[in-house]
N, C-alpha and C positions, 0 to 999 in steps of 0.2 A: 277696752270695749270698742267695737266698731261703731262709727258714727253713721247710722243708717240714713238720717235725713240729708246729710251732706252728699251721699253717694247715690241717692235715689232720683229718678227722672222727675222734673218739675212739671211735666205736661199733664200729669194726672190730677184729678180733683183732690182737695185736702182730705176728704173722707176716704177716697180710694188709696191715697198715699198712706194714711194711717193703717188701713187694713193690710196693705202690702208690706208695710214696715213690720207690723206685728207678725205676719206670716214668716218674713225673713228672719226675724228675731228668734222665733221658736225653732225654725229650721237650723239656724246657726247654733242654737243651744243644744239641739239634738246632735249636731255634728261634733260639737265639743265633747259631749258625753260619749259619743261613739269613738272619737279619737282617744279619749281617756281610757275607755274600755280596751281598745286595741293595745295601747301602751302598757296597760296592766298585764294583758295576756303575754305580750312580748317579754316583759320583765320576768314573769313566772317561767316562761319557756327557757330564757337564758339562765335563770338561776338553777334550773334543773337539767340543763343540757348534758352535764357530765353523766347523769344517770340514764339518759336515753340514747347515748351514742351507740351506733352499730358496732358491736365488739369485733367484728371481722373486718369491716371496710374502713374503720378509723385507725389511725396510727396512735394508739394509746400506749400506756406502759406495758400492756400485754402484747403489743404487736412488735415482735422481735425482728422479723424479717420484712422488708418492703416487698410488695407484690410485683410480679413481672410476668409478662406473657411468655409462653414456652419458647418461642423462636428467639427471643432476646437472649436466652440462656442456652441456645443451641439444642433445643428439643423440638421434635416434630409434633405440632399441636394435633394433627390428625390422629397420630398414634394414641395420644392422651385421650382424645375424644372417643376413640374406639374402645379404649379401656373402660371409660365411664359408661358407655352404652352396654358393654358386656356385664358390668356390675349391675346396672339398673334392670337388665333383663334376667338377672339371676344366674348367669352362666358361671359365676364364681361364688355361688351360695350367698350366705347372708353377711355381706360386707357392710360395716357400719361407717367406716371413715377411711379416707386415703389422703395423705399429705405428702407433698414432694417439695424439698428445699434443694436448690442447686445454686452454687456460686454465691451463697448468702442471700438468695431471693426465694420468696414463697411462690412456687410455680402453681401449686394446686393445693387447695384445702376444701375437700368435698365431704359432706356428711350424707348418709343414707339412712332410711328407715327411722326417721324422726329424731335423730341425734343432732347436736350442734356443738360448737366449740366448748361450751360449759358443761357438757355431759361427762360425768365421771364414769369410766368404763373399767370393769375388772380386767387387769392385765395378766393375771395368773403368773406364769413362770417368767415373764419379763421382769418380775420382781427379783429374780435371781441375778440378773445382769446388773441391776441397780445396786444390789447388795455387794456384788463384786467391786463396784466403784467405791463403795464405802470401805471395803477392806483395803483398797489401794490408798484411800485417804488416811486411814488409820496407820498404815505403814509409813506414809509420808510424814505423819505427825509423830512417828516413833512410839505410838501406842502399842503397835505390834513390832516385833523385831525382825523375823525372817520367815520365809515360807517353809523352811525345813523344821521349824519348831513342831514338837510332837502334840498331837491332838489332846491327849489326856492331861498335858501340862496346863492347858487352859481352864481345866475344870477340877481344881483341887478340892472343891466342896463335895465331890462324889468319891467316897472312900470304898464303897462296895459295888464295883461294877461287875455285872454278870458276864459270863462267857469271855473272861479276860484271858488273853493268849498273847504269845510273842508277836503275832501278826498285828493284833489290835494295838499293842503298845508301839508299833512302828508307824502307825498312821500319822502323816504330817498335815499341816495346813494346806500345802500344795495338793495333796491327795484329795482333800475335801473340795477344794476349788475345781479340780479337774474331774470330779465324779468318779474317782478311782480308789475310794477308800477301802473297798473289799467287803463291806457289810453284806450279809444275806438280805437281798431286797429285790422285789419284782414289781415295780410300779407300773410298768407297761403290760404286765401279764393279765390284768383285769381292768374293767372299766373304772373310771374315777368315781362313778356313782355306786360302785360295789362296796358294801361296808367292810369287806375283807381287804380292800386295797390298802397298802401300807400308809398312805397319807391319811386315810380315815382312822386307822388304828392309832396313829399319832394323836389325832384330835380327841380320841376317846381317853387318852392318858392325862393324868393330872400333872405330869412333868415331861414336857416334850423332849428336853435334852437328855434326861435319864433314859427315856424310852429308846432313843437312838443309840446311846452309848452302850446299852445292855444287849444290843443285837449280836447274834453270832456272826462269825466271819465266813466268807466263801472263798476268798482268794487273797493272795499277797497284795498289800497296798501298792498302788502305782502301776499295776500290770494290766488292768482291764477297765474299760469304761462301762459303768452301769448307771443309768440315769436314776438319780436318787434325790428327791426333794428333801429328805431328811438331812442330807449333807449340808444343804443350804440353811436349814434350820439351825444346825450347829454353828454356822457363821454368825447367826443372831446372838447365840450365847457367848461366842468369843468376843464380839464387839461389846456386848454388855459388860462382861467381866474385865476386859482390858481398858475400856474407856470410862467405865462408871456410869454410863447412860444407856438407856434402851436404844435399840437400833433406830427406831423412829425419831427419837430426840436427836441422836447423832446425825441422822440424815437431814433433819430440819436445819440444824445449825451449820452444817458443813457442805450441804449440797442443795437442798430445796430452797432455802432462803436466798443464797447467792444467785440461783437461777430464776428467782421470782415464781416459784411453784408454791402456791398458797392454798390450792384446792385439791385435796386428796383424802382418801380414807385408807387406814392401814390396820388390819386385824391384829389383835394382841391376844396371846394365850396366857396360860398360868405362869406365875412367877415373873411377870413383866417381860415375857419373851415375845418380841415382834415376829409375826409370821413372815419370814423372809423367803419362804418356799413358794408362796403363791398368793399372799394376802393383800396386795396393794390394788387400789383403784386410783386411776389418774385420768386426766383429760388427754386426748391424743396430741393436742398442741404442746402439752408439757412433756409428753414422751419424746416429741421431736427435739425439745431442748436437750434432753439426755443424749440423743443421737448427735446433735450438733456439737455438744461438748466433746464427744469422742472424735468427731470429724476435725475439730480444731485442736486435737492432741491434748485435751485436758484444760484448755484455756477458755475463759469466759470473760469478755469485756476487759481484756488485758490482765486478768488475774488467773493464776494457775491454780485451779481448784483441785486437780489431781495430776500427779506427775506424768509427763510424757512417757517416761519409762514404764509406768504402770499401764498406760493405754496400750503401748506396744506389746508388752509381755502378756497382758490379759487377753489380747485378741490375736495371739499367735497360736499356731497349731501345737497342742500338747497331746491330744488323744485322737487317734483315727477311729472313725466310725464307719460302719458298713455303708457303701455307696460313696457319694461325693462329699458327704458331710465330715467336718472335723470339729474339734472342741478345744476351747482355750480355758480361761478361768471364768466359767459360767457364761461364756459367749459362744455362739455357734459360728461356724465358718463355711463359706462356699466359694467356689471359683466363678469367674465370669467366663462363660464358654460360648457366647454368641455375639461377640463384639469384634468387628473387623479390625485386624491389625493388632489385636491384643493376645498375648500369650497367657493362658489361664494359670493362676496361682491359687493354692488352697485357701488363702486368706484375702482374696480380692474383695469379698463381701463379708463383713462380720455383723452378726445380728443377734438381737434378743428375741426369744421365741416363747410365746405363751399358749396355753391350752385354748382351744376354740379359735385359733387364728389371730393371735395378737403379735404384732411385730414392730421392731425398730431395726431398720436396715441402715448400715453405714457403708458407703461405697467410696473410699478415698480417691481412687483413680478418676472417678467421675465427679468428684467434689459434690457429693449428693447424699441426702438423707431421705429415706422413705419410711413413713409410718402407716400402719394399717391396723384397724381393730375390726372384730367380727363376732358373730355368734354361730360359728360353723360347727355342726355336730358330726359331720361326715369323716372327720379325721384327716382330711386332705389339706396340705399346707397351701391353700389357694393364693395367698398373697405372694408366696414365692413364685407361683406361676405368673402373677401379674407383673412382677419385676422382670422375669425372664421373657415373657411374651410381649410386653408392651413398653415398659419403662426403659429398660436398657436398649431395645431396638429403636426407641424414640431419639436416642442420642445422635446428633449429627456432627458433633465435634468434641474432642476431648484431648487432654494431654496427660499421660501417666506421670505420677509423682516419682 
């Protein structure tokens, strides 16, 4: 305790000294209480700091890539800013997020229209490309043998398949992966909201796999590309039958957990069939992890999650599509046609593409991953335009692999 008498001036009268001493005592007592209060607040703050960290600006377990200004990774920041301005003014419709990773650095993570890093977004057919990854892992683990295995051999439980023909018996796993199975199917002929669209007819069925296997054939397998979400649904049944686990469970154990993807929703249908055609919701940041895994040729933190051979084969051209697009094993391909000194190749960019403008772009020659999510109803692939109009032109230096 402070000795007030010893420190107080002796020039005052005894009475005044007593009054002043009393005033100082109570001021000191209030100060001690105030300091104790501040110390308590500080303790509470420190005890809870983990819960109130800024999830974007703090390097937590969720922060995979350190941030970097564009110029440090040879990107023109003015081009990036122009892109952001065009998005904010609605020039590219309803974009919800754009992320750019280059050279292992997070260059841009921007959310629009109320979203943030923790927002789960429907990724629609981006689900297909993730399912392709799981097929590759199952092959690596020898749960599946080879791509030439016949489709019907994966489903011995179905004895009475309708419209059985020689062509249907010739369908292989590779034909399913490349959307060239030959089933009669017209997914793009009607709006997805139309109840007569094949994807809605599947959902009305009590057995998604049987519904697809029963379809009639239109052409010889492996000869024509027909976009068919039912084919990807068959991959879910194949994974379940050959691994003994649902596709969601297999994904958690072999892909999501190693990538620290803990927040997602995946639709499930009858008979424990995971909706691999379009049923996954993810955070854009986690979508970027999938892209970065492919950029690193299947390796994550020194562990090979999926073989480099699968990364290469699944993102190589298997089917030509009208225009500049090509298709691999559930991955789309595009050339880079506006980069000085670069000779365009069909697989310069490989990407996952979902309804309403969901994308994961991997550009190996630029050491870059781009992710975009949106709610675009106009049918135009606006994020592809963003990549061609702004992101690739922003590159100031690169070296082709």
